[in-house]
N, C-alpha and C positions, 0 to 999 in steps of 0.2 A: 796889790796883786800877791798871790801866794807863790812860794818857791817849792819846787819839787826836785826830788833826786831820782835819777834814772841810772841804773847800773848798765854799762855796756861791756859785753864780753865778746872778744874777737878770738877766733880759733885759727891757728896756723898749723899746717901739717905737711909732711913730706915723707915719701917712702925712701928709706935708705937701704941699699943692697950691700950685704957683706958676705964674705965666705967664712964659714965656721963649722965646727964638728957637729953641733946640734943647735936646737932652737935657743936654749939657755945661753950658750956661748955667744950666739949671734946677738941676742938681747943685751947681754953684758957689754959686748963690743960697741954696739950702737949707743948704749947709755954712756959709756966712757967717751965716745966721740963727741957726744953732746956736752958732757961735763967739761971736756977739754977744749970746747969751742971749735972742733974740727967740723962739726955740723952746726950751722947757725941758721935758724929760720928767719926769713925776711918777709916783707910785704908781698913778694912774689909767691909765697906759700900760703897766702890767705885762703881760707876755706869757708868761713861762716861768721856772721855777726848776730848777736842776740841782744835784746833790750828787756830789762826787767824793772818795773816800777818799784821804788822804795817808798817808805812812808813819807808823807809830805811834812814839811817843817817850816816854821816861821823864824826869821832872824830879826 
């Protein structure tokens, strides 16, 4: 029997609301919150799952 590799990509997403002077400041603030783990996406933030076939291979 052949073996196959299938790539699975799951997407998590969440809208984060912040107060800021402008869009760039808001973007930077949210990016910092994610980097410092103030915002952590979990299974509750699941949005989508995709499957992609990879080349088949034999072992």
